[in-house]
KOLVEXDREN-818423 format. One record per residue (C-alpha): residue number from 1; residue in three letters; x, y, z. Coordinates in pm, 1 decimal, always signed. Example, Ala and Ser with C-alpha at 12.3 -4.5 7.8 and 13.67 -1.06 7.14 Angstrom:
// residues 2
SITE resi resn       xx       yy       zz
SITE    1  ALA  +1230.0   -450.0   +780.0
SITE    2  SER  +1367.0   -106.0   +714.0
This chain:
// residues 180
SITE resi resn       xx       yy       zz
SITE    1  UNK  +2007.0 +19612.9  +8316.3
SITE    2  UNK  +2228.5 +19304.3  +8270.2
SITE    3  UNK  +2569.0 +19332.3  +8112.4
SITE    4  UNK  +2608.8 +19184.0  +7762.3
SITE    5  UNK  +2915.9 +19095.9  +7561.6
SITE    6  UNK  +3006.9 +19332.8  +7281.2
SITE    7  UNK  +2938.9 +19192.4  +6937.0
SITE    8  UNK  +3306.2 +19216.2  +6832.2
SITE    9  UNK  +3634.5 +19228.8  +7027.9
SITE   10  UNK  +3776.4 +19568.5  +7111.9
SITE   11  UNK  +4106.2 +19688.5  +6971.4
SITE   12  UNK  +4258.2 +19675.4  +7320.3
SITE   13  UNK  +4165.6 +19310.3  +7372.3
SITE   14  UNK  +4312.0 +19220.1  +7031.5
SITE   15  UNK  +4640.9 +19393.6  +7114.7
SITE   16  UNK  +4658.8 +19229.9  +7456.4
SITE   17  UNK  +4589.0 +18888.6  +7302.9
SITE   18  UNK  +4852.6 +18939.5  +7030.6
SITE   19  UNK  +5111.5 +19050.7  +7286.4
SITE   20  UNK  +5033.3 +18747.7  +7503.1
SITE   21  UNK  +5067.5 +18509.6  +7208.0
SITE   22  UNK  +5397.7 +18668.6  +7103.7
SITE   23  UNK  +5529.4 +18643.5  +7460.3
SITE   24  UNK  +5428.8 +18278.7  +7483.9
SITE   25  UNK  +5603.4 +18204.8  +7153.9
SITE   26  UNK  +5922.6 +18369.6  +7279.4
SITE   27  UNK  +5913.2 +18176.9  +7605.7
SITE   28  UNK  +5858.8 +17837.8  +7445.0
SITE   29  UNK  +6109.8 +17878.3  +7162.6
SITE   30  UNK  +6074.2 +17795.8  +6797.2
SITE   31  UNK  +6150.8 +17423.8  +6804.0
SITE   32  UNK  +6217.7 +17134.5  +7036.4
SITE   33  UNK  +6574.1 +17083.7  +6911.5
SITE   34  UNK  +6704.1 +17424.6  +7017.3
SITE   35  UNK  +7085.1 +17404.4  +7061.1
SITE   36  UNK  +7085.1 +17536.9  +7418.7
SITE   37  UNK  +6798.3 +17318.3  +7536.5
SITE   38  UNK  +7039.8 +17091.2  +7726.9
SITE   39  UNK  +7187.4 +17393.1  +7904.5
SITE   40  UNK  +6843.4 +17498.4  +8024.2
SITE   41  UNK  +6794.3 +17166.9  +8202.7
SITE   42  UNK  +7120.2 +17210.9  +8398.2
SITE   43  UNK  +7064.9 +17443.9  +8694.2
SITE   44  UNK  +7224.1 +17788.2  +8668.4
SITE   45  UNK  +7426.4 +17744.6  +8988.0
SITE   46  UNK  +7578.7 +17419.4  +8861.8
SITE   47  UNK  +7677.7 +17574.1  +8527.0
SITE   48  UNK  +7829.9 +17873.8  +8702.8
SITE   49  UNK  +8021.7 +17654.0  +8948.3
SITE   50  UNK  +8157.4 +17434.0  +8668.1
SITE   51  UNK  +8278.1 +17740.2  +8475.3
SITE   52  UNK  +8437.4 +17884.4  +8790.2
SITE   53  UNK  +8616.0 +17555.2  +8861.1
SITE   54  UNK  +8748.8 +17543.2  +8502.0
SITE   55  UNK  +8877.7 +17900.6  +8534.8
SITE   56  UNK  +9042.2 +17825.7  +8870.2
SITE   57  UNK  +9202.3 +17509.6  +8730.0
SITE   58  UNK  +9350.5 +17713.0  +8443.7
SITE   59  UNK  +9486.9 +17959.3  +8698.9
SITE   60  UNK  +9639.8 +17671.5  +8896.3
SITE   61  UNK  +9805.8 +17556.7  +8573.9
SITE   62  UNK  +9953.2 +17905.6  +8528.9
SITE   63  UNK +10090.2 +17900.2  +8883.8
SITE   64  UNK +10244.3 +17557.8  +8823.4
SITE   65  UNK +10395.2 +17664.3  +8490.1
SITE   66  UNK +10540.8 +17979.5  +8643.5
SITE   67  UNK +10692.3 +17788.9  +8937.0
SITE   68  UNK +10836.0 +17528.7  +8697.4
SITE   69  UNK +10985.5 +17793.5  +8468.0
SITE   70  UNK +11122.1 +18000.7  +8758.8
SITE   71  UNK +11204.5 +17772.1  +9055.3
SITE   72  UNK +11331.9 +18070.6  +9255.8
SITE   73  UNK +10971.6 +18201.1  +9264.4
SITE   74  UNK +10819.0 +17873.9  +9385.0
SITE   75  UNK +10830.5 +17963.0  +9756.0
SITE   76  UNK +10672.3 +18302.5  +9692.6
SITE   77  UNK +10397.3 +18148.3  +9477.8
SITE   78  UNK +10321.6 +17850.6  +9704.4
SITE   79  UNK +10077.9 +18022.0  +9947.2
SITE   80  UNK  +9893.0 +18196.8  +9664.5
SITE   81  UNK  +9866.7 +17873.7  +9467.2
SITE   82  UNK  +9737.9 +17694.9  +9778.6
SITE   83  UNK  +9465.2 +17957.9  +9814.4
SITE   84  UNK  +9363.2 +17914.3  +9448.9
SITE   85  UNK  +9348.7 +17535.9  +9503.8
SITE   86  UNK  +9124.7 +17591.2  +9807.7
SITE   87  UNK  +8900.9 +17820.2  +9600.5
SITE   88  UNK  +8875.3 +17550.9  +9333.9
SITE   89  UNK  +8766.0 +17297.5  +9594.5
SITE   90  UNK  +8513.2 +17536.9  +9750.4
SITE   91  UNK  +8366.2 +17627.4  +9410.9
SITE   92  UNK  +8333.2 +17260.0  +9318.3
SITE   93  UNK  +8119.2 +17183.3  +9623.7
SITE   94  UNK  +7747.2 +17238.9  +9607.5
SITE   95  UNK  +7576.3 +17335.3  +9933.0
SITE   96  UNK  +7452.8 +16975.4  +9978.5
SITE   97  UNK  +7796.9 +16817.6  +9918.0
SITE   98  UNK  +8006.0 +16723.5 +10219.6
SITE   99  UNK  +8354.7 +16876.7 +10227.2
SITE  100  UNK  +8625.6 +16645.6 +10100.6
SITE  101  UNK  +8897.7 +16537.2 +10343.0
SITE  102  UNK  +9177.6 +16641.2 +10103.5
SITE  103  UNK  +9157.6 +16981.1  +9926.9
SITE  104  UNK  +9468.7 +16905.4  +9721.9
SITE  105  UNK  +9287.6 +16719.8  +9442.4
SITE  106  UNK  +9330.6 +16985.4  +9174.5
SITE  107  UNK  +9450.4 +16740.5  +8912.5
SITE  108  UNK  +9725.8 +16978.3  +8804.6
SITE  109  UNK +10065.6 +16832.7  +8732.0
SITE  110  UNK +10249.8 +17140.3  +8608.3
SITE  111  UNK +10434.7 +16952.6  +8332.6
SITE  112  UNK +10208.0 +17053.4  +8045.1
SITE  113  UNK +10085.2 +17375.4  +8203.4
SITE  114  UNK +10207.3 +17624.3  +7940.1
SITE  115  UNK +10005.4 +17448.8  +7669.1
SITE  116  UNK  +9703.7 +17409.3  +7897.8
SITE  117  UNK  +9692.9 +17776.2  +7995.5
SITE  118  UNK  +9743.0 +17894.1  +7638.7
SITE  119  UNK +10017.8 +18143.0  +7722.4
SITE  120  UNK +10387.7 +18070.6  +7765.4
SITE  121  UNK +10559.5 +18184.1  +8082.6
SITE  122  UNK +10772.5 +18494.9  +8020.0
SITE  123  UNK +11147.4 +18429.0  +8052.1
SITE  124  UNK +11212.4 +18706.1  +8307.4
SITE  125  UNK +11085.7 +18641.6  +8661.7
SITE  126  UNK +10939.9 +18992.9  +8698.8
SITE  127  UNK +10749.7 +18956.3  +8372.2
SITE  128  UNK +10627.9 +18611.8  +8478.8
SITE  129  UNK +10492.1 +18758.3  +8803.5
SITE  130  UNK +10322.6 +19038.6  +8609.9
SITE  131  UNK +10163.4 +18787.2  +8371.2
SITE  132  UNK +10036.7 +18584.4  +8666.1
SITE  133  UNK  +9904.5 +18902.3  +8831.3
SITE  134  UNK  +9724.5 +18990.9  +8507.7
SITE  135  UNK  +9562.6 +18645.2  +8503.1
SITE  136  UNK  +9452.5 +18687.2  +8867.2
SITE  137  UNK  +9318.9 +19037.7  +8798.2
SITE  138  UNK  +9131.2 +18926.7  +8487.7
SITE  139  UNK  +8969.7 +18632.8  +8665.5
SITE  140  UNK  +8880.9 +18853.3  +8962.7
SITE  141  UNK  +8708.3 +19102.8  +8732.2
SITE  142  UNK  +8524.8 +18823.7  +8551.8
SITE  143  UNK  +8397.5 +18682.1  +8880.5
SITE  144  UNK  +8286.3 +19025.3  +8993.0
SITE  145  UNK  +8078.1 +19055.4  +8674.9
SITE  146  UNK  +7933.1 +18706.1  +8730.9
SITE  147  UNK  +7799.7 +18813.9  +9071.6
SITE  148  UNK  +7500.5 +18982.2  +8909.6
SITE  149  UNK  +7355.2 +18654.1  +8785.2
SITE  150  UNK  +7465.6 +18420.5  +9061.5
SITE  151  UNK  +7231.2 +18269.5  +9321.8
SITE  152  UNK  +7280.3 +18397.2  +9680.1
SITE  153  UNK  +7532.1 +18158.1  +9835.2
SITE  154  UNK  +7734.7 +18126.0  +9515.1
SITE  155  UNK  +7737.6 +18504.7  +9477.0
SITE  156  UNK  +7889.1 +18539.9  +9823.7
SITE  157  UNK  +8151.9 +18277.9  +9743.2
SITE  158  UNK  +8236.5 +18441.1  +9409.0
SITE  159  UNK  +8267.9 +18778.3  +9582.2
SITE  160  UNK  +8512.6 +18635.0  +9834.9
SITE  161  UNK  +8716.8 +18456.9  +9568.9
SITE  162  UNK  +8720.3 +18769.9  +9348.1
SITE  163  UNK  +8844.6 +18980.3  +9639.8
SITE  164  UNK  +9115.5 +18725.1  +9713.8
SITE  165  UNK  +9219.8 +18728.2  +9347.6
SITE  166  UNK  +9256.0 +19106.5  +9359.6
SITE  167  UNK  +9478.4 +19072.4  +9666.8
SITE  168  UNK  +9684.5 +18805.6  +9486.9
SITE  169  UNK  +9734.6 +19043.6  +9192.7
SITE  170  UNK  +9857.8 +19309.7  +9434.0
SITE  171  UNK +10090.9 +19068.9  +9615.1
SITE  172  UNK +10234.5 +18940.8  +9287.6
SITE  173  UNK +10326.7 +19290.0  +9171.8
SITE  174  UNK +10445.0 +19431.3  +9503.6
SITE  175  UNK +10806.6 +19417.1  +9616.1
SITE  176  UNK +10855.5 +19131.6  +9861.8
SITE  177  UNK +10966.2 +19224.2 +10212.2
SITE  178  UNK +11321.0 +19188.3 +10336.6
SITE  179  UNK +11236.1 +18857.4 +10505.0
SITE  180  UNK +11125.9 +18676.4 +10186.2
């Protein structure tokens, strides 16, 4: 006996159809002028890299402001600042970009850094180091959280930079050796 269509749709097929229509409506959005529509056209990796570069640039500004406010700390901060500048350069490069010949193009001058970073440098050197360590720690934690949504290569880079930031926080709060 040949199979024939039922005369009316089953309850199951109606529910499946309604769920499919609702899912399609959610995926397409309510209107064409959705405020985040421009963000959707920019690849996730690019948006994440741009945010990471902005965060690293702010951290560079904090290093510059701290060194300017406490010149005696400048030598101690120099290698850490150089590492942050290198991270900024690495985060700015996409996998298809060639490396630049000069990684020192951070654009940071240090003169207006307290206003740019949003927080003034504490007047005591120890407090200034602690504030800088807090900024490093906070950025490291933020990057660790960002790992979950990052594409493969960027996730590895963020993990490395986050680990380095945690080490910087430790070095900023530890007592320097007798040779420094």
